[in-house]
N, C-alpha and C positions, 0 to 999 in steps of 0.2 A: 191100442197103444198104451204101454205102461207109463206111469208118471216119470220114472227115471229116463225113459226114452224121450219124453216130452222135454224134460230139463236139458238133456244132451242136445236135442235139436235146437233149442233156444240158444244154448251156449255156442254151438257150432256156427250159428248164423249171426253171432254177436248181437243178438237182440237183448236189450237190457231188461225190459219189462214185459210181463205177460199177465193176463188175468184169466183165472180158471174158477170153476165152481166146485164145491165139495160138500160132503155130508159128514157132520161131526159124529164120530163113532165112540169117543171116550174123552175124558178129562183126566189129567194126572191127579194124584192125591193132594198135591200142593196147589192145584188149580192154577198153575202157571203155564201149562202147555195143553194142547189138545191133539187128538188123532183124527185125521180126516181122510175119508175115501174120496179121492179126487175124481171128478167126472172123467169117465173113460178108462179108469184103472180098476184092478181087481183086488188090490191090497191097500189098506189104510197106511198113510204116512204118519209117523209118530213125531212128537216133539215140536209141533208147529206152535209158534207164538201168535198172540193176538193183541189187538189194540186194547188199551186199558179201559176204554169207554164201552167195550163189548163184553158181556157176560155170557160165555158159551154154555149151551145146553146140548146134551146128546140129541141127535136127530135134527139139529139146525142145518139149514142149507146156507153155506157161507160163500162169500166172495174172497178169493185168494189172490194176493199179489205175489208174483214170482219174479225175483231179480237175481239172475245168475245162480240159481239153486237155493237162495234164501226164500223162505215162504212165510208170509204173514197173513193171518186171517183178518180181514177188515171188518167183518160183521155179518149178521144174519139177514137173509132176504125175507121180506114179509109177503 
């Protein structure tokens, strides 16, 4: 299932929050956004914001909070 399908499913069911795992594939040049390959998808999602207390690194496994299509990386799993 592609990430867009997951988001549509969440929206259709009126679920407000969901948690997913992902793999950081890139950071933007300004280091304000990351790209993440969300578990179960084949294409990385770009432009994901993250908490200021987290410093992302490529290859991190992150916890993602999804709220009606908005995605925030909460941090790296250890």
